[in-house]
N, C-alpha and C positions, 0 to 999 in steps of 0.2 A: 389350557391356553398356551399356544406356542409363543416363544420369545418375540417373534415378529408381530404378533397381535397384541402384545402386552403394552400397557401405558406405563411410562416411567416417570415418577414424580421426583422433584428435586429433594435431595437429602436435607436434613435439619442443618447440617454444617454449611451447605451451600446457601441455604435460605438466610442463615444468620449473617453471612458476609455480603449478601447480594445488595445491590443498589435498589432493585425492584424486587420485593420479597414475596409477592403473591399475585394471583390473577386479579384480585380486587384492586391492588395498586396499579397494575397494568391498565385495567379498565378505567380507573380514575384518570390516569394520564392520557389515555386515548380519548376519553370524553372531553377533557380539557381542550384538546386540539380540535375536536369536532365542534364544540360550543363556541370557541373563540380562537379561530385559526390564526389570525394575525397576532393576537395577544399571546398565544402559545409560543410562536416563533420569536416574538419581541422579547419575552422573558428569557428564553434560552440564549438568544444572541447577545443580550446585555450581560448575561451571567458567564458565558463561555469564551467570548472573544475580547481580546484586549484591543480596543479601537484606538486608532490614532486620532480620528475625528468621528464622533457619533453620527449615525444615520438619522435622517429626519422623517423617513417613511418606511414602514416595514415592507410593503408590497405595492408595486405599481402595475396595475392590470390594464392600463390604457391602450397598450399595443399588443394585447393578448393575441396569439399565444406566446408572444415574446415578453414574458414577464420579467420584471426587474425587482430584485430583492435588496433590502437594506439600502435604500436609495440615499446617496450622499455620504454613505459611510466610507471611511478610509482606514486601511490596515495594510499589513504586510505579513504574508503567511510564514515567512522565515522567522519573523519575530515571535509569531504564535507558537512556533515549534522549538525555538532556541532561546532568544533573548529573555523572554519572560520567566524562564526557568533558572537563569544563571544565579540569582541571589540565593535561592533555597536548594537548587538541584545542580549547581555547577559542577560538583565533584561526583555526581551520580553517573553511572554508566548509561549512556544513551544507546550505543550499538555494541552488541557482542558479535563479532565477526569470526567465522571459521571457514577457511578455504578448504577445498577438497583435499589438497595435500596434507592438511593438518595444521597449517599456520593459523595463528589466532591474534586478534586484536580486541582490546576493550577500550572503547572511545567514550570519554565523558562528555557531558553536555558542553562544558567549557571548551574542551579540545575540538569537538565537532563545530562549535560556533567559530572558533579561530580558523579552522580549515575552510569552512564555508565562506567566511569573509575574505580570506586570501584568494580563494577560487573566484569569488565574485569580482574582486579587483583585477584578477588576471583576465577575465572575460572582457571587462571594460577597457583596461589599459593596453592589453596586447592585441585584442581582436575587435575593439570598438563595438562591442555588443551593447545595445541600448534597449530601453523599455519598448516592448512590442516586437523585437527581433525574435525569430524562431531559431532554436538550437536543437538539432537532432542528437540524441544520445544513444549509442549502440555499444553496450558494454557488458562484461560479465558481472556476476553478482559479487562485487567487491565494494569496499567503503567509498571509493571515489565516485561511484554511481549516485548514491544519495547526496554526496557533497555537491556534485554537479547540478542535480535537480534543485537543491536548496539555494545554490549560488544563482541559478537562473531566477528563482523566485525572489531572491534578495534584490536584484537589480531590475526586476520587471520584465525580463525576457521570458518567452513562452517555450517551455521544453516539450519535446516530442520524443519520448523514449520508444525505441524499437527493440523488440525482443531479440536477444542475441542469437537465437536459433533461426531467424528469418534469413532468406536468401538475398543476394545482391539485387535481384529484381524487386523484391518487396521493399528493401531499404530505399532503392532508387525512387520507387513510386511515392513513398512517404516524404522523401526529401523534396521532390518536385512539387507535390501537392501543398506542402507547407512553405515553399520557397525559403528554405532554411539557409542561414548565413554561415553556420559553423556545424561541423560534426565533431562530437567528442566520442572517442573510442578507446580501445586498448589493443596492444599487440595480439592478445588473446587471453583465454582463461584456461581452466582445467576442467575436464569432464571425462568421467570413467577412466581416470588415471592417465589420460592423454592430453596433449595440448589441443585446445579448441580455438582455432585462429579466427580473429575478427577483422584485423586490419586488411588482409587480402580481400575480404568481402566488401569493405568500404572502397578499396581501390577499384574493384570491378564495378561497383555501383556508380562511381563518379566518372566512369569512362564516357557516359553519354547522358545528356539532358539535365545535368545538375549544375548549370551555370551559376546559380545563386550561391553555391558554396565557395567561400573565399579561403577558408583554412580548415585544417584537420588537427585536432589536439589529441595526443595519444598517451595513454597511461601505460607504463611498463609493468606488466603483470607476469607473464610466463617466460619472458626473456628470450623468446624465439626470434630469429632473424626476420625482418619485414622489409618490404620494398619502401623506398623513401623518395618523396617528391620534394625537392628543395623549393623553399618559398611557400609551399602549401602545408607541409607536415611539420608538427612541432611536438617535442617531448614535454609532457606535463611536468615531470620532475625537474626539468631544467629551468622552467619558468616560475613555478609556484613559490619557491623560497624567496624570491625577490619582492614578493607582494606583502603589503601590510595586512595585519589581521584585524584591521578596523575598516568597516565599510558601512556607511549609513544606508539603511534600507530605503528603497524607493517607496514612495507613498502611492499606494494602489487603490483604485476605486473598488467597491464591493463587486461590481460586475465586470471588471477587467479580466481578461483571460489569465488563468494560471498555467494550464497545460493543454496540449493536444494529445490524444491517444486514439489510435485507430483500432476499430473492432477487428476481431479475428477473421472476419469474412466467412464465417461458417454458414451464413444464410445469404450470401451474395458478395459483391465487391466490398472490401473493407471501407468503412466510413470513418471520417475524422470526427471524433467527439471532442468538443471543447468544454472544459470545466472552468468556472469562474472562481474568484477568490473566496468571498465570504460564505456563500451557501455551501460550497464544497467543504471547507475546513470545519465549519460548524457541524455538518452531518458526520464527517469523519471522526470528530471528537465525541459526539454524542453516541454514535454506534459503538465506539470502543468502550465507552463507559457502560452503556446499557447491555450490550450483547456479550462482552467479555468480562464485565464486572472488574475492571482494572483497579487494583489497590496499589498503594504507594510503593511497596517493596516487591511487587510482582515482576517476574521474568516472563516475557511474552514472546511467542515464536509463531510467525506465519511462514510456512515453507514455500510460498509461491515465488515466482520470479517477478522482479519489479517491472519487467517488460509488459506485464498484464496489469489491469486496473486493480486487481486484488493486491498486488505488490505496492502500487502507488498509495492506496488508501490504508492498507493494513500491515505494511512493513514500515512505511516511511511516515506519511503525513498524520494518520490517526494516532499511532503510538507516540510520536514525538509531541503532538499537540497536547496529549494528556500527561506527558512527562514520564512515561514508563521506559523500561529497558527492552529494546527490541532485538531479537536474534536474527542474524543474517548469515545464510549458508550458501556457498558457491556451487556445490556439486550435486550429484544425483543421490537418491536415498539408499542405493544398494552398493555403493563403493566405499570401502573395499568389500563390504559384506552387508547383508540385510539388517544388521544391527546398528548401522551408522546413526540413524536418527534417534533411536532409543538410547544409545550411548550418550548422545548430546543432551537429551532431555535429563538424563541422570546427572551428567557433569554440570550443566548450567542450572539445574533445579528449576526447570521450566514449569510455570503455573498454568498458562493457557497455550494450547497447541492447535493450530488452524491449518488444515491441509485439504487436498482434493480427494474425492472418492477414487479416482484413478490410482493415486499413490497408495491409498488404503488397500485397494484390491490387489495391487502389485505386491505389497508387503505381506498381505495375508497369504498370497499364493507362494511366494518364494521363501518366506520365513515366518510361518504361522506361530511358531513357539518362541521367536526371538524376543518379543517384549518381556516375557517371563524371566529372561536372563539379566534384566536390568532393574534398578530401583526407580520406578516411575511414580513414587508416592507423592512427589511434589505437585503433580498434575491436579488441577482443580476443575478446569473446563476444557472440553474438546470441541473443535469446530470442523465443519466441512463446507466446501465452496466450489463453484465452477460447473456443477452438474448434479443431477439427482443422485442420491446414494441408495443403493439397493439394500433391503433389510438385512441380508446375510452379512454384508460388509459393515453395516451399522452395528450389528450385534457383536461381531468380532472386535471392532474398534472399542465398543463400550466395555466388553468383558475383559479383553486382553491388554488393551492400552490404558483404559480408564479404570480398570479393576472394579467395575460395576458401581463406581461411586461418582464418576464425573458426568454431569449433564452434557449432551451433545447439542450444540447449536448448529442446525442444518440450515445454512443461510441461502436465501434466493435474492439475486439482484443482477445488475447488468453493467457493462461499461458505461452505458448512457446514464445510469442513476448515480454512479460514483460511490455508492455505499449500500448497505443492507436495506432491503425493502420488507421482506417477509422472513421471519426467523423466530425460533423459540427464545425466551429470556431465561437464563440459567437458574435463577432463583424463584421463578414464577410459573413457567409453562410446563404442564404435563406433556411429555413427548412420546411420539410413536415412531418406530423405525421407518425411515423413508418419507417422513412428513416435515415440511418446513413450518407448519402450524399457522401463526397469525401475523398480520401486518404490524409494523412498528407504529407507535404513536406518531400521528402526523401524516401517516400514509393511509389513504382511503382506497380500499380494494373493492372493485366491482367486477362482476362477471357479465360479459356481453355476448349476445348472439351475433351472427354474421352481419346483421343489419344495424348493429350498434345499440340494440335495446337491452336493458338490464334483464337478467334472468335470475 
């Protein structure tokens, strides 16, 4: 039997530490959701979310398909990600950041909370950002990006992150569609050893049709010279230190919008997807626990860009909701050489690594033997996201990065779903190269023909 046809079972070591330890446990959980759908979500929502005010109804179907979840419930997602951890995890590292030039920061939960509160106060006091206002964020992969997102969540503003590789036209379209009030950006970042400028793209985007934008807040990152518009443009570092690190969280309804994110447009014009508060953060947390089997002392790394939904859910909101340490990297995987990621896994002792098949194929092509030069023994679980993974890439990933001991969770989902839909579970699912396997508990998969009939 060839490696691509083989079925790979979880090792005893992985099963021992796993939250879901067998297919029997998976089927039991799946059946619980089938038999008592509302009871299943009621149990999990009460267990996982720190409610400011409890909900009085799990699911309101009266305006279907516009369903309402956890009706009457009040919460704030920033407190779910920060405040509730401060007593026990205040000094634990929340974000391990590494810039492409090699600069590093380790930010604790307490430090992150302080920065988020100061940024939230800045948005309110300097720019009059209120609950429901839209804020477009166009930034490199630096810590101020998650700070800005959480600051918006703190005060009830709706963030719309735009991938830093998008053009001025794409940025303009998203600003206009959201009628955003503020753009948060940076002078630029670093990519492939060169400055990657963002502020000029913002300037170009704002030349036409963006009348809703009142101000531009700029983080100084690569220190390159930028054009300046007096009265509109403001340096982040000049304003942030004047703000208090205490900001009371806005009380948000379960169904209030948390963020807007536009689809890639791969199958047509980009669509603005809106995710709400409670359902989104519950699923982000649950999938982190089920799919990545996060333990208290784990170091977790998703290599995506936060400009995509993968980065929203599995770099920021999911990892912080479960109180883990999340790694954040600014640059490309092959700078200065194809060993960059493997060196980081060795240095930070990463336990879960989540990346895209495109990156795996690139690293297999340009540095097939590079993983063997580094100590990757800390790895417990590998993941793939964004597209199907071909069996050859899966096998190289399994054998050379995971040393034949790490299960691969090949996850299928969409911007629209906000989190995993179909995926193996590391301690339970027998896996096969190229297969995403089974739907998660609470997700009911049906195959239809072109007329909508089950097949």
